[in-house]
N, C-alpha and C positions, 0 to 999 in steps of 0.2 A: 270380806264376805258378810260380816256382821251387818254392815250398812245396807247391803243388798237385801238381806233377810228382813231387816226392819222396814225397809222401803216396801217390800212386798206385803208385809203385814198391814202397814198403814194404808197401802193402796186399796185394801179391801173396804176401807171406809167410804170409798167413792163409787161403790157398785151401783148406787141409785142415781148417779149423775146421768143426765141425758147425753146421748151421743151427739156430737156437734161437728161441724166442719172446721177447717183451719180458721185462724183469726179473721174476723170481719173488720177490715180496715175502714169501712164506712160507718161503723158504729160511732155515735157521738158520746162524749164524756157524760152528757146529760142523761143518756140512756141508763146510766148507773144509779140514778136517783130513785129513791122510794117516794111515793106520793107525788110523782112528777106533776100530776094534774093540779096540785095545790099551788104550783108556782106560777107567778105572773111573768110576763115578758121582761127581759133584761134583769132577771133576778141576780145573775152573776155580777152585773155591774153594781147592784144594790148591796149585796152582802156576801158574794162568793169568796171574797178574801178573808172573811171573818173566820175565827177558830170555832166553827159551829157545825161541823159535819163529822158524824160517826161512821166508821167502816163496819158494816154488818156482815154476818156470815163467816166470821173469822175462825170459829172453833175447830171445825173439821180441817180446814186448810192449815191452821196453826199446828195442829198435832202432826200432820203430814210434813209440814215444812221443817219442824224440828228434826224429823228423821232424815229427810233427804238433804237437809243442811249439811249433814256429815259427808255427803257425797258431792253435792253441787255448790254448797255455800251460797245461801240466799243473797248475802250482801254483794257477792261477785256478779249477781245478775243485774245490778243497777245499771251498768253501762249498756247491757243488752236491752233493758227496759227503755232507757232513754233513746236508743237507736230505733226501737220499735215505735216509740211515741211519735217520732218524726214521720213515720209512715201512716199514722192514723189520721186519715184525711178529714174525718169529722170532728177532730179534737181541737179545732181552732177557736180561740177567744182572745180578744184584746185585753180582757181582764186578767188573764193568767200568764205568768212567765214560766212556760213549760221547761225552759232551759235552766231554771234556777237550781241550786244545789239540792240534792236529795240524799239523805243518809239512811242507814239501816235503823237509826233511832226513830225515824218516822214510822217504820213498821212496828217497832216495839210500842210506841205510843198508841198507835191505832189498835193494836191487839189488847192493850190495857184499857181500851174504851175511853181514850182521851180524844176530845174533838180536835179535828184538823181543819185547815183551810180546804176548800173544795178541791183545788188542784193537787194538793198533797194526798188527800184521801183517794182521788182517782188514780194517782200514780202508785199508791199502795196496792190497789186492786190489779193494776196492770203488771206490777212487779210480780205479784203472786201468780198471775196468769202466765207470764213468761217463764217463771221458775217451774210451774207445773208442766208447761210444754217441754221443758228440758228433762224433767223427771219422767215424762211419758216415754221418752226415748229409752229409758232404762227399765220402765215398768209399764206395760201396755195398758193396764187397767187404771192408771192415773187418768183424771179428767184432762182434756186438752184445754188450751187457753180460753176458748169461747165458753166452755162449761163453767170455768171458774168465774169469768166475768158475768155470766148469766146468774150465777149463784150468789156471789158477793155483791152487796149494794151499799149505797151511801144514804144515810139517814140524816136529815137536817134538823137541827134544834133551833128553829126560828119561829116558833109559834107561841101564841098567848091567848088567853080567854078574855074577851071583852067584858068590862064591868066586874071582873074578879079582882077586888081590891083588898088591902089590909082590913078595912072596915067590914067587908063582907066575910072575910076569913074569921074575924073575931066573933062572928055570930054562929059559927059552926062548932059543935061539941068536939072536943079532942078525941073522944072515944070513937066517934063516927069517922073522923079523919084517919084514925089508925086502921079502921076496917077498910076504908078506901085505899089506904096505902098498901095494905096486904093484897087487895084485889088487883091493884095495878102493878104489883111487883116492885115496889119501892122500899128502900131501906129505912128512910127517915121522913117524918112529916115535914121536915125542914124544906123539902122541895116544894111543898104547897105554899109556904111562906115566901119562898123565892118567886113563885108564880104570881102571888098576890102583889109582890113588890115590883113586878114588871119584867122579871128575868124570863128568858125564853127557854122552851123545852121542845121535845119532839112532838110531832102531831099526834102520835099514838097516846102519849101521856096527857096532853092537853085535851084531846077529844074524850079520853076515858074519864077524866075528872069532870069535864063539862056534862057528859051524859049522866054520871052518877048524881051530880047536883041538881040537874033538871028533873030527874026522876024522883029523887028522895026529898029534895028541898026546893021545890019550884018557887017558893016565896022569895028566894034570894034573887031570882030573875037575872041569872048570869047570861052573858051574851054568847055570841058564836066564837068559834076558834078562828083566829085570824093569823095571817102571816105578817111578820114585822116588816116595816118599811124603813129604809135608810140604813146607814152603816153603824149608827151609835146604839148598840144594844149589847146586853150581857147575857151569856148563856149560864144557866144554873149549873153549879158544880155538884149539886146534890141529887141530880137525876141518876137513877141506876139503869144502865143499859145492860141487859142480860146477854152475855156473850154466847150463851147456849141456845138462845132463841134464834129462830130463823128470820130472815128479812121478809119472807112472804109465806103465808099459810099454804100456798100451793106447792111449796118446795118439799123435798123429802125430809123426814124426821132425822134429827141428828143422832149419831150413835151415842149411847149413854157412857 
């Protein structure tokens, strides 16, 4: 009974989720991407296999998952997720081996805001959706699978600022960088050194820094935010991805 009571309490977190129909098997995995319009054709061939994709919108679901894990065991849903994956007609890609092994550790890594390959990130979201669908049978005000998939998103860290180099960075006062760091929600200005060295970050961070520099230091003449090309790139390990923030401003606010 304790698990059922906790399940009910956590289910209240989802009162603002939109009502949706059963799983949409025609949805493509690419529909899970944030800033989808920023991607060029065949992006999956170029860098879809890189460890460069964050799973967003994890906080509310994570809190719920810990509770109904006592009832349904999230790890035991992996086989069901894989079975459902084979029914998702729009999830085909020669780039991804959807039948490759998938462990509960993939979920833990995603929840800890560690970048995954795109296919693993997509399967984390599908697993959460399948588990939520199972939990909905026990508690009707849980979101269904489509609501989870509409809420959780994949954010790519494949962006850089043209002409933002170590030489340009050296011209910027450290106090100013620290102010920008705070504004952009970053822990350490090391992430800016990474960006200057050519390491990639999310579009949100790259665009935020570019906008600040263009407004405050136009003489630096930094370029546009661009998407990396090719497979040989490195993602910054110093970017902070706030797990409490939402993948879209149009989504409901998280519970404090």
